[in-house]
C-alpha positions as CSV (number, residue, x, y, z in Angstrom):
1,M,117.4,104.8,80.8
2,N,115.4,102.0,79.1
3,K,112.0,101.0,80.5
4,E,113.2,97.5,81.7
5,F,116.1,99.0,83.6
6,S,113.9,101.7,85.0
7,T,111.4,99.1,86.2
8,E,114.1,97.1,88.0
9,I,115.5,100.2,89.8
10,R,112.0,101.1,90.8
11,K,111.4,97.6,92.4
12,T,114.8,97.9,94.2
13,F,114.3,101.4,95.5
14,F,110.5,101.1,96.1
15,P,109.5,97.5,96.8
16,L,106.2,98.5,98.3
17,S,104.9,101.1,95.9
18,S,106.1,99.1,92.9
19,K,103.3,96.6,93.6
20,Y,100.8,99.2,92.6
21,D,99.7,99.9,89.0
22,E,102.0,102.8,87.8
23,N,99.2,104.3,85.6
24,W,96.9,104.3,88.7
25,I,99.5,106.1,90.7
26,L,100.2,108.8,88.1
27,K,96.5,109.3,87.3
28,N,95.9,110.0,91.0
29,S,99.1,111.9,91.8
30,L,98.8,115.7,91.6
31,G,102.4,116.1,90.4
32,E,105.2,113.4,90.5
33,N,104.7,109.8,91.6
34,I,103.5,110.5,95.2
35,L,104.2,107.0,96.4
36,Y,107.9,107.2,95.7
37,N,108.3,110.1,98.1
38,L,106.0,108.5,100.7
39,E,107.7,105.2,100.7
40,S,111.0,106.9,101.2
41,L,109.6,108.7,104.2
42,C,108.1,105.5,105.5
43,E,111.6,103.9,105.6
44,V,112.4,106.2,108.5
45,L,109.1,106.0,110.5
46,E,107.9,103.0,112.6
47,Y,104.3,102.1,112.0
48,K,102.3,99.6,114.1
49,P,98.9,98.1,113.2
50,G,96.0,100.2,114.6
51,M,98.0,103.4,114.9
52,K,96.2,106.7,114.2
53,V,97.8,108.6,111.3
54,L,96.9,112.0,110.0
55,D,97.7,112.4,106.3
56,L,97.8,116.2,105.7
57,G,97.3,117.4,102.2
58,C,96.5,113.9,101.0
59,G,95.3,114.9,97.5
60,K,93.5,112.0,96.0
61,A,94.1,109.9,99.0
62,I,96.4,107.3,97.4
63,S,99.0,108.1,100.1
64,A,96.4,107.2,102.8
65,I,95.4,104.0,100.9
66,F,99.1,103.0,100.7
67,L,99.6,103.5,104.5
68,A,96.4,101.6,105.3
69,N,97.3,98.7,103.0
70,E,101.0,98.3,103.9
71,F,101.0,99.1,107.6
72,K,97.4,98.3,108.7
73,V,97.0,101.7,110.3
74,Q,93.9,104.0,110.5
75,V,94.4,107.1,108.4
76,W,92.5,110.5,108.5
77,A,93.1,111.7,104.9
78,V,92.7,115.5,105.0
79,D,92.7,117.8,101.9
80,S,91.3,121.2,101.4
81,F,90.6,120.9,97.6
82,I,89.7,117.3,96.7
83,S,86.2,116.1,97.3
84,P,86.0,113.5,100.2
85,S,83.3,111.7,98.2
86,E,85.7,111.2,95.3
87,N,88.4,110.1,97.6
88,Y,86.1,107.8,99.5
89,K,85.2,106.1,96.1
90,R,88.9,105.4,95.5
91,I,89.3,104.3,99.1
92,K,86.5,101.7,98.8
93,E,87.8,100.5,95.4
94,Q,91.0,99.6,97.2
95,S,89.1,97.9,100.1
96,C,90.2,100.4,102.7
97,G,86.8,101.8,103.7
98,N,87.2,100.8,107.3
99,Q,90.7,102.2,107.7
100,V,90.8,105.5,105.7
101,F,88.6,108.4,106.6
102,P,88.5,111.2,104.0
103,L,87.8,114.8,105.1
104,K,87.8,118.2,103.5
105,L,89.5,120.5,105.9
106,D,91.8,123.4,106.0
107,A,95.2,122.3,107.6
108,R,95.1,125.4,109.7
109,N,91.6,124.6,111.1
110,L,91.6,121.0,112.3
111,P,88.9,119.6,114.5
112,F,90.8,116.8,116.2
113,P,91.3,116.2,119.9
114,K,94.7,117.0,121.5
115,D,97.2,114.1,121.7
116,F,95.1,112.0,119.2
117,F,97.6,110.9,116.5
118,D,100.5,108.6,116.7
119,I,102.0,109.9,113.5
120,I,101.3,113.0,111.3
121,I,102.7,112.9,107.8
122,A,102.7,115.5,105.0
123,A,103.9,114.2,101.6
124,D,104.6,117.0,99.1
125,S,102.3,119.3,100.9
126,Y,103.8,120.8,104.0
127,M,105.4,123.8,102.3
128,Y,102.0,125.0,101.2
129,F,100.7,125.6,104.7
130,G,103.5,124.9,107.1
131,T,106.1,127.6,106.7
132,D,104.2,130.0,109.0
133,E,106.1,129.9,112.2
134,K,102.9,129.6,114.2
135,Y,101.8,126.5,112.3
136,T,104.0,123.7,113.6
137,P,103.3,124.5,117.3
138,Y,99.6,124.5,116.3
139,L,99.9,121.1,114.5
140,S,101.9,119.7,117.4
141,Q,99.0,119.6,119.8
142,F,97.3,116.8,117.8
143,L,100.4,114.5,118.3
144,K,100.7,112.2,121.3
145,P,103.8,112.8,123.4
146,H,106.6,110.9,121.6
147,G,104.5,110.7,118.5
148,F,106.1,111.6,115.2
149,L,105.8,114.2,112.5
150,G,107.0,113.0,109.1
151,I,107.6,115.5,106.2
152,V,108.7,114.6,102.7
153,D,108.9,117.6,100.3
154,I,111.0,119.6,97.9
155,C,114.0,121.7,99.1
156,F,117.0,123.6,97.9
157,T,120.5,122.2,98.6
158,K,121.5,125.7,99.7
159,E,119.3,128.5,101.0
160,I,118.2,131.2,98.6
161,N,117.5,134.4,100.5
162,Y,117.1,136.9,97.6
163,L,116.1,136.9,93.9
164,A,119.7,137.7,93.1
165,D,120.8,134.4,94.6
166,A,118.6,132.3,92.3
167,P,120.1,130.7,89.2
168,E,118.9,132.2,85.9
169,Y,116.5,129.4,85.0
170,L,114.7,129.9,88.3
171,K,114.6,133.8,88.5
172,P,111.5,134.2,86.3
173,H,109.5,131.9,88.7
174,Y,111.2,132.5,92.0
175,Q,109.0,135.4,93.4
176,D,105.7,133.7,92.5
177,K,106.2,129.9,93.3
178,W,109.6,129.2,94.7
179,Y,110.2,131.9,97.4
180,Y,108.8,129.5,100.1
181,V,111.1,126.6,99.2
182,H,114.0,126.3,101.6
183,S,117.1,124.3,102.4
184,L,117.2,121.3,104.6
185,G,119.1,123.3,107.3
186,W,116.4,125.9,107.3
187,W,113.8,123.2,107.9
188,E,115.8,121.6,110.8
189,K,116.0,125.0,112.7
190,F,112.4,125.9,111.8
191,I,110.9,122.6,113.2
192,E,113.0,122.5,116.4
193,K,112.9,126.1,117.5
194,T,109.9,125.9,119.7
195,G,111.0,122.9,121.7
196,L,107.8,121.0,120.9
197,L,109.6,118.6,118.4
198,N,113.0,117.1,118.3
199,I,114.5,116.3,114.9
200,V,115.2,112.6,114.6
201,R,116.2,112.5,111.0
202,A,116.6,115.1,108.2
203,E,118.3,114.3,104.9
204,I,118.0,114.3,101.1
205,L,116.2,111.2,99.9
206,P,118.6,108.4,99.0
207,Q,116.5,107.9,95.9
208,N,116.5,111.6,95.0
209,D,118.3,111.3,91.6
210,F,116.0,108.5,90.4
211,I,112.9,110.5,91.6
212,R,114.0,113.6,89.8
213,A,114.7,111.8,86.5
214,E,111.4,109.9,86.6
215,Y,109.5,113.1,87.3
216,V,110.9,114.8,84.2
217,K,110.4,111.6,82.1
218,D,106.8,111.1,83.3
219,M,105.8,114.6,82.4
220,K,107.3,114.3,78.9
221,K,105.6,111.0,78.4
222,R,102.2,112.5,79.4
223,K,102.9,115.6,77.3
224,K,102.0,117.6,80.4
225,Q,103.4,121.1,80.9
226,D,104.7,121.1,84.5
227,E,106.8,124.0,85.8
228,I,108.7,121.8,88.3
229,A,109.6,119.3,85.6
230,N,110.7,122.0,83.3
231,I,112.9,123.6,85.9
232,L,114.3,120.2,87.0
233,A,115.4,119.6,83.4
234,K,117.4,122.7,83.5
235,D,118.8,122.2,87.0
236,Q,122.3,120.8,86.2
237,E,123.7,122.0,89.5
238,N,121.3,119.9,91.6
239,L,120.0,122.8,93.5
240,I,116.5,121.2,93.8
241,A,116.1,118.0,95.7
242,M,113.7,116.0,97.8
243,F,114.1,115.7,101.6
244,R,112.6,113.6,104.4
245,L,112.4,114.8,108.0
246,T,111.1,113.1,111.0
247,A,110.6,114.7,114.4
248,E,109.5,113.4,117.8
249,R,106.9,115.2,119.9
250,T,108.3,116.3,123.2
251,E,106.3,116.5,126.5
252,K,106.3,120.3,126.5
253,P,102.8,121.6,126.5
254,V,101.5,123.7,123.6
255,K,100.3,127.2,124.6
256,L,97.4,127.4,122.2
257,D,96.6,131.0,123.2
258,L,99.8,132.0,121.4
259,Y,99.2,130.0,118.2
260,S,95.8,128.8,117.2
261,K,94.0,132.1,117.4
262,Q,96.6,133.8,115.3
263,L,96.8,131.4,112.4
């Protein structure tokens, strides 16, 4: 795929994120181009100016900057590793200082009021802290009734339950870094099982093939050793994909004594 053709596809698939400098995006993404995945998620969420949005696992906060710029929402940008001072510098450089509030917090110990957020999103982060069955109920308390949870992340196109089920190129890595990756069907059942959230949409990203190809290409271009990119290059059966999921908060109360103290 030549550069000119790739640029045109990028503009077609991602009209919002293609307005941003690609080098700036890649410099401030912790893996692949984070705005590709985020924009795809945003296609199936409805934002209104002034909404309160929680960006969980925001990394270097460019996802929060994107949300503030494009949808005029307020964003609490939470990450447990990246310095909020560094993020605030990036936020001010993009003229979002009054809309994006960076915080260094553990996703499992959040200080927000109940029913505070209109939308909670996790772009390329939820599987790192959210696969504990007690976590989604805990997080749900911070969503307003009929607010939305939005997740975009990596998945398998079929569930792998045992090391023996993994393809050969994945087996050396499966027990260390891939055992917590699941299928889309697994995620649907996992999110809905408590009755606190109803799935609205769950699907492989329409732009999945392009995102995969760009990820591998970008890592080669940057001469960066990246395990995911290396495995994607070997994944001829398309086992690995990106998914987006949205779920609406029900009116069922969260029984915090069952969840928050046990996280």
